[in-house]
C-alpha positions as CSV (number, residue, x, y, z in Angstrom):
1,M,-148.0,79.3,-67.9
2,H,-145.9,77.4,-70.5
3,S,-142.1,78.3,-71.0
4,Q,-140.7,78.7,-74.4
5,E,-137.3,77.3,-75.4
6,R,-135.3,79.4,-77.6
7,T,-133.3,78.1,-80.1
8,K,-130.1,79.3,-81.7
9,V,-129.6,79.1,-85.2
10,I,-126.3,78.7,-87.1
11,D,-126.2,79.6,-90.7
12,I,-123.2,77.1,-93.0
13,K,-122.5,78.9,-95.7
14,P,-120.7,76.9,-98.1
15,P,-117.1,76.9,-98.9
16,K,-115.5,79.6,-101.1
17,R,-113.5,78.6,-104.2
18,L,-110.1,78.8,-104.1
19,G,-108.5,81.9,-106.1
20,G,-107.8,85.3,-105.8
21,N,-105.5,85.7,-102.6
22,I,-106.2,82.7,-100.9
23,R,-103.5,80.3,-101.2
24,R,-103.6,76.8,-101.2
25,W,-102.6,74.9,-97.9
26,E,-99.9,72.5,-98.4
27,W,-98.1,69.3,-96.4
28,K,-94.5,70.3,-95.9
29,D,-91.8,68.5,-94.5
30,N,-91.4,70.5,-91.0
31,S,-87.6,69.0,-90.3
32,A,-86.1,71.0,-93.0
33,V,-87.5,74.3,-91.8
34,E,-86.5,73.2,-88.2
35,N,-82.4,72.7,-89.9
36,V,-82.2,75.9,-91.0
37,S,-83.5,77.5,-88.0
38,K,-80.6,75.6,-85.8
39,K,-77.9,76.8,-88.6
40,S,-78.8,80.7,-88.1
41,S,-78.8,80.2,-84.3
42,T,-75.5,78.6,-84.2
43,R,-73.8,81.8,-86.6
44,R,-75.1,84.2,-84.8
45,L,-73.6,82.2,-81.8
46,I,-70.2,82.6,-83.5
47,L,-69.9,86.0,-84.3
48,K,-71.3,87.5,-81.0
49,T,-68.1,85.3,-79.3
50,I,-65.9,86.3,-81.7
51,S,-66.8,90.1,-81.3
52,L,-66.4,89.4,-77.7
53,V,-62.9,87.9,-77.3
54,L,-62.1,91.2,-79.7
55,L,-63.8,93.1,-77.0
56,L,-62.1,91.5,-74.2
57,T,-58.6,91.3,-76.8
58,G,-59.1,95.0,-76.9
59,I,-59.2,95.9,-73.0
60,I,-56.6,93.4,-71.9
61,G,-54.1,94.2,-75.0
62,G,-54.6,98.1,-74.0
63,G,-53.9,97.3,-70.1
64,L,-51.2,95.5,-70.9
65,W,-49.8,98.3,-72.8
66,H,-49.6,100.2,-70.1
67,V,-48.2,97.8,-68.0
68,L,-45.7,95.7,-70.5
69,A,-45.0,98.8,-72.4
70,E,-41.2,99.8,-73.1
71,A,-38.6,102.1,-74.7
72,N,-35.0,101.6,-75.6
73,V,-33.0,104.7,-76.3
74,V,-29.7,104.9,-78.1
75,V,-28.2,107.6,-78.0
76,S,-24.2,108.9,-78.8
77,Y,-22.1,111.5,-77.7
78,K,-20.7,114.1,-79.3
79,T,-16.8,114.2,-79.2
80,R,-14.0,116.0,-80.0
81,E,-9.9,114.9,-79.5
82,V,-8.0,116.4,-76.7
83,Q,-3.8,116.3,-76.6
84,R,-1.1,117.1,-74.6
85,A,2.0,116.0,-74.0
86,A,3.8,116.9,-70.0
87,E,6.7,116.0,-68.1
88,I,6.1,114.2,-65.0
89,M,8.5,112.8,-62.0
90,P,8.4,109.6,-61.1
91,G,7.8,108.8,-57.6
92,E,6.2,112.4,-57.0
93,E,3.2,113.2,-59.3
94,L,3.2,109.2,-60.1
95,V,4.0,106.6,-58.1
96,F,5.9,103.4,-59.4
97,Q,7.7,100.1,-58.3
98,M,10.2,97.6,-60.1
99,A,9.6,94.8,-62.0
100,E,12.4,92.6,-63.4
101,R,13.6,89.6,-65.2
102,D,16.3,87.4,-65.9
103,W,17.2,86.5,-69.3
104,T,19.6,84.1,-71.3
105,E,20.4,84.3,-74.8
106,E,22.5,82.1,-77.4
107,D,23.0,82.2,-80.8
108,T,25.5,80.6,-83.5
109,F,26.9,83.2,-85.8
110,P,29.5,82.6,-88.8
111,V,33.2,83.6,-88.8
112,S,35.0,85.4,-91.5
113,G,38.8,84.7,-90.7
114,K,40.6,82.3,-93.6
115,E,44.3,81.0,-92.4
116,T,46.9,78.6,-94.0
117,I,47.5,75.8,-92.0
118,A,51.0,74.1,-92.4
119,E,52.5,71.5,-90.2
120,Q,55.6,69.1,-90.7
121,A,55.9,65.7,-90.9
122,E,57.4,64.3,-88.2
123,G,59.3,60.9,-86.9
124,I,61.7,58.5,-85.6
125,I,65.5,57.5,-87.7
126,R,67.2,54.7,-86.0
127,V,71.0,56.0,-86.2
128,F,73.7,53.7,-87.0
129,N,77.1,53.6,-85.9
130,T,79.8,51.4,-87.2
131,S,82.7,53.0,-86.2
132,T,84.4,52.4,-82.7
133,S,83.7,55.3,-81.1
134,N,80.7,57.3,-80.1
135,Q,79.3,60.2,-82.0
136,T,77.2,62.8,-80.6
137,L,74.9,64.7,-83.3
138,V,73.3,68.1,-81.8
139,A,69.9,68.7,-82.3
140,T,69.0,69.9,-86.2
141,T,71.3,67.4,-87.2
142,R,70.0,66.7,-91.1
143,F,69.0,63.8,-92.0
144,M,68.3,63.3,-96.0
145,S,65.9,60.9,-97.3
146,E,66.7,58.4,-100.3
147,D,64.6,60.6,-102.2
148,G,65.7,63.8,-101.3
149,K,63.7,64.6,-98.4
150,L,65.4,66.6,-96.0
151,F,64.7,66.0,-92.0
152,R,65.8,67.6,-88.8
153,S,66.5,66.4,-85.2
154,L,64.8,67.3,-82.5
155,E,67.2,66.5,-79.9
156,R,70.9,65.9,-79.7
157,V,72.0,62.2,-78.9
158,V,75.0,60.3,-78.7
159,V,75.2,57.2,-80.9
160,P,77.5,54.4,-79.2
161,A,80.2,52.9,-81.1
162,S,79.8,49.8,-82.5
163,G,80.4,47.1,-80.6
164,K,81.3,42.8,-81.1
165,E,78.8,40.0,-80.3
166,G,81.3,36.9,-80.9
167,S,83.1,37.3,-83.4
168,R,80.6,39.3,-85.4
169,T,80.3,43.4,-85.5
170,V,77.5,45.0,-84.4
171,P,76.9,48.6,-85.2
172,G,75.7,51.0,-82.0
173,Q,72.4,52.4,-82.8
174,K,70.5,55.3,-81.1
175,D,66.8,56.3,-81.9
176,V,66.1,60.2,-82.5
177,R,62.7,62.3,-83.4
178,V,62.7,64.2,-86.6
179,R,60.8,66.6,-88.1
180,A,60.7,67.6,-92.1
181,A,62.1,70.9,-92.9
182,E,59.2,71.9,-94.6
183,A,55.3,71.2,-94.2
184,G,53.4,69.9,-96.3
185,E,52.0,66.4,-97.3
186,E,54.8,65.3,-99.6
187,Y,56.8,64.9,-96.6
188,N,54.9,61.8,-95.3
189,I,57.2,59.4,-96.6
190,P,57.2,55.6,-96.1
191,T,60.2,53.7,-94.6
192,S,63.3,54.9,-96.4
193,K,66.9,54.8,-95.4
194,F,68.7,58.2,-94.2
195,S,72.4,59.9,-94.8
196,I,73.8,62.8,-93.1
197,P,75.1,65.3,-95.2
198,G,77.2,66.9,-92.6
199,L,79.6,63.9,-92.8
200,S,79.5,63.8,-96.6
201,T,83.4,65.2,-96.7
202,L,84.1,62.7,-94.0
203,P,85.1,59.0,-93.5
204,L,82.1,59.1,-91.2
205,Y,79.6,59.5,-93.7
206,T,79.4,56.0,-94.8
207,Q,80.2,54.8,-90.9
208,I,77.1,56.8,-89.8
209,Y,73.5,56.6,-91.3
210,G,69.8,56.3,-90.5
211,E,66.7,54.3,-91.0
212,S,62.9,54.7,-90.3
213,L,61.0,51.7,-89.3
214,E,57.6,53.6,-89.5
215,P,56.2,56.3,-92.7
216,M,56.7,59.9,-91.7
217,K,53.4,61.6,-90.4
218,G,51.2,64.5,-89.9
219,G,52.5,66.7,-92.6
220,M,50.0,68.7,-94.4
221,K,49.0,72.0,-96.1
222,R,45.6,73.5,-95.5
223,E,42.8,76.9,-95.7
224,V,40.7,76.9,-92.6
225,S,38.6,79.4,-90.7
226,T,39.2,80.8,-87.9
227,V,37.8,83.6,-85.7
228,R,38.6,87.3,-86.2
229,D,37.9,90.3,-84.0
230,E,35.3,91.4,-85.9
231,D,33.2,87.7,-85.6
232,M,33.1,88.3,-81.9
233,E,32.6,92.0,-81.6
234,K,29.5,91.8,-84.5
235,A,28.5,88.4,-82.9
236,K,28.2,90.5,-79.4
237,E,26.6,93.5,-80.6
238,V,23.9,91.2,-82.6
239,I,23.3,89.1,-79.7
240,T,23.1,91.5,-77.0
241,L,20.9,93.8,-78.6
242,K,18.5,90.7,-79.3
243,A,19.0,89.6,-75.9
244,K,17.8,93.0,-74.4
245,E,14.7,93.4,-77.0
246,R,13.7,89.9,-75.7
247,A,13.8,90.5,-72.1
248,L,12.4,93.7,-72.1
249,L,9.2,91.8,-74.2
250,Q,9.0,89.0,-71.9
251,L,8.9,91.2,-68.6
252,A,6.3,92.8,-70.1
253,E,4.2,90.4,-71.3
254,K,4.6,88.2,-67.9
255,D,6.2,90.2,-65.2
256,V,3.6,93.2,-65.5
257,P,0.5,92.0,-63.1
258,P,-2.9,92.7,-64.2
259,G,-3.9,96.4,-63.2
260,Y,-0.5,97.8,-64.2
261,F,1.2,99.9,-66.8
262,L,4.3,99.2,-68.3
263,L,6.5,103.1,-68.0
264,L,8.7,101.7,-70.6
265,P,11.8,104.8,-70.6
266,T,12.2,103.7,-67.3
267,H,13.8,100.1,-67.8
268,S,17.8,99.1,-67.5
269,F,19.8,96.4,-67.4
270,E,22.2,94.8,-65.3
271,N,24.4,91.8,-65.0
272,E,25.6,91.7,-68.2
273,R,27.7,88.3,-69.4
274,I,28.8,87.3,-72.7
275,T,30.7,84.2,-73.6
276,F,32.3,82.7,-76.7
277,S,32.5,79.1,-77.8
278,H,35.8,80.1,-79.9
279,L,38.3,82.9,-79.0
280,K,40.9,84.6,-81.3
281,G,42.7,82.8,-83.8
282,E,41.0,79.3,-83.3
283,E,40.0,77.6,-85.6
284,A,36.2,77.0,-86.3
285,T,33.2,77.3,-88.5
286,E,30.8,79.5,-86.6
287,I,30.9,80.8,-83.1
288,V,28.5,80.3,-80.5
289,V,27.7,83.5,-78.5
290,R,25.5,83.4,-74.9
291,V,24.4,86.5,-73.0
292,Q,23.1,86.7,-69.7
293,L,21.5,89.8,-68.0
294,T,18.7,91.2,-66.1
295,V,16.5,93.9,-67.0
296,M,14.4,95.7,-65.0
297,A,11.7,99.0,-65.5
298,G,9.1,100.7,-63.7
299,I,5.3,99.8,-63.6
300,A,2.4,101.7,-62.1
301,L,-1.5,101.1,-61.3
302,V,-3.5,101.8,-64.9
303,E,-5.5,104.0,-62.1
304,D,-2.7,106.4,-61.0
305,V,-1.4,106.9,-64.8
306,E,-5.0,107.5,-65.9
307,K,-5.4,110.0,-63.1
308,A,-2.0,111.6,-64.3
309,A,-3.1,111.8,-67.5
310,S,-6.6,113.3,-66.8
311,V,-4.3,116.0,-64.9
312,V,-2.6,116.5,-68.1
313,L,-5.8,116.5,-70.4
314,S,-7.7,119.0,-68.0
315,E,-5.9,122.0,-69.5
316,E,-7.1,121.2,-72.8
317,L,-10.8,120.9,-71.9
318,L,-14.0,123.4,-71.5
319,S,-15.2,124.4,-68.3
320,D,-18.1,121.5,-68.9
321,E,-16.5,119.1,-70.5
322,L,-15.2,115.5,-69.5
323,L,-13.2,112.8,-70.4
324,Y,-14.1,109.5,-71.8
325,E,-11.7,107.5,-70.1
326,E,-12.0,104.3,-72.0
327,S,-10.5,106.0,-74.7
328,F,-7.5,107.4,-73.0
329,D,-4.3,106.5,-75.1
330,I,-1.2,107.3,-72.7
331,S,2.4,107.0,-73.7
332,F,5.8,107.7,-71.8
333,T,8.9,108.5,-73.2
334,E,12.1,110.4,-71.7
335,G,11.6,114.0,-70.2
336,Q,14.0,117.0,-70.8
337,R,14.6,116.7,-67.0
338,K,17.0,114.1,-65.2
339,E,14.8,111.4,-64.4
340,S,11.4,112.6,-65.7
341,L,9.3,111.4,-68.2
342,L,7.6,112.6,-70.6
343,L,3.8,112.1,-70.8
344,T,1.8,111.8,-74.0
345,A,-2.0,111.7,-73.5
346,R,-5.3,111.4,-76.0
347,A,-8.5,111.3,-75.2
348,L,-12.3,112.0,-76.2
349,A,-13.7,114.7,-74.5
350,Y,-17.7,115.4,-74.4
351,R,-20.5,117.2,-72.6
352,E,-22.8,114.7,-70.1
353,V,-26.3,114.5,-70.3
354,T,-28.1,112.6,-67.8
355,S,-30.2,109.7,-68.2
356,R,-32.8,111.3,-66.5
357,E,-32.9,114.6,-68.9
358,I,-33.9,112.1,-71.2
359,T,-36.2,110.1,-70.0
360,S,-38.4,113.2,-68.4
361,L,-37.5,114.6,-72.2
362,L,-39.2,111.6,-73.9
363,A,-42.3,110.6,-71.8
364,G,-44.9,109.9,-73.8
365,M,-43.8,111.7,-76.6
366,A,-44.3,110.1,-80.6
367,V,-41.1,107.9,-81.5
368,G,-40.6,110.1,-84.7
369,K,-40.5,113.2,-82.4
370,A,-38.4,111.6,-79.5
371,E,-35.9,111.0,-82.4
372,Q,-36.3,114.5,-84.0
373,E,-35.6,115.6,-80.6
374,L,-32.6,114.0,-79.9
375,N,-30.9,114.0,-83.0
376,S,-31.2,118.1,-82.5
377,H,-29.3,118.2,-78.9
378,P,-26.9,120.0,-78.8
379,Y,-24.6,117.5,-76.9
380,L,-25.8,114.3,-78.8
381,Q,-24.4,113.1,-81.9
382,K,-27.3,110.2,-83.1
383,A,-30.2,108.3,-81.5
384,D,-32.2,105.6,-81.8
385,V,-35.4,104.8,-80.3
386,S,-37.8,101.7,-80.3
387,I,-40.8,100.6,-78.2
388,T,-42.5,97.3,-77.1
389,P,-44.8,96.1,-78.5
390,F,-43.9,97.9,-81.9
391,W,-47.1,98.5,-83.2
392,R,-47.3,101.5,-80.5
393,G,-46.3,105.0,-82.0
394,S,-45.1,106.5,-78.9
395,L,-43.1,105.9,-75.8
396,P,-45.0,104.9,-72.4
397,R,-45.4,107.8,-70.1
398,G,-43.4,106.4,-67.3
399,E,-40.3,107.3,-67.3
400,Q,-39.1,104.1,-65.7
401,K,-39.9,102.0,-68.3
402,I,-37.8,104.5,-70.5
403,H,-34.2,102.8,-70.7
404,V,-31.2,104.7,-72.0
405,R,-27.7,103.8,-72.8
406,F,-25.0,105.5,-74.4
407,S,-22.3,105.5,-76.9
408,F,-19.5,107.5,-77.4
């Protein structure tokens, strides 16, 4: 039996002509294609990264808003001014102590008095006696100069008689002090010979005479300034007032400790002493006046003064009103009663709103709505709300993150 091998026949068809929808195969550079592909992949990666970052930022930012979010609220109270005055008794309704200071004030003042000072010339005349007997000249004996100026002796003298010195006769002599009969510079005469008019009818007129050995001096007439009573009184009044004002000012500036209030109407002055450089009638162009004194005044703790003022002003407050203590304006004057003081106080009154009330009201509220709520509050004048971060439109829900500050 013969085996028969089967043979497979494959027909090979000739290639068709290129045409129709069949494209010609061409050789291309694969490196350019690879570059385009890489750039597309890089752009897709960058876009994905940015998207992821934005997503994470939004998630983190949203979380940080809840952690870092804060609101600042500034509100000002509606206020009204209240004022009242009342008498109080220091030592009873207000405890105080005394402060004191010693003070010296000195100043110069002009004088207004005018006087003419007239002084007479004086000098010494040597009297000669050529007679044989002593001659007594009483005080006020007149001596006439060669030019007719009259002088009078100031003392009684005895002029001895003439004597002998050998064969020569020597007149007796005696010096006597004299003063011009009138004041004036014209009596300041040079050395001169003098006669004695009282002896003019006697033989002694030629026997007794005088002669000055030095010029006469001191004669004058001049107008000078002098101190009058009015000058002293006016100076005393002015400098005493000045001393008291300055002493009180110095006490207020240097002797009132911090935290104390000066009770001005309680001040007093003691130990006043005044001295003058010149007295009434003395020649001077000005006088120097000095005053020494001690000033004393009561001082009280500011806290006690404000308590007393609060008591006085409480009569003017409505039932739910409070006083803004930093607005206190307090003064004291003398009261009607003996040793009393009139306390006049003025301050701002307001109705209180607590921070808790505001934070509980505003928590989670939109900024515009929050300001509207506060500005319509009957106890508040104005409100300003700011938040962090600034782009958020509402306040934090946590009250502890809302900070409230009050102003007046």
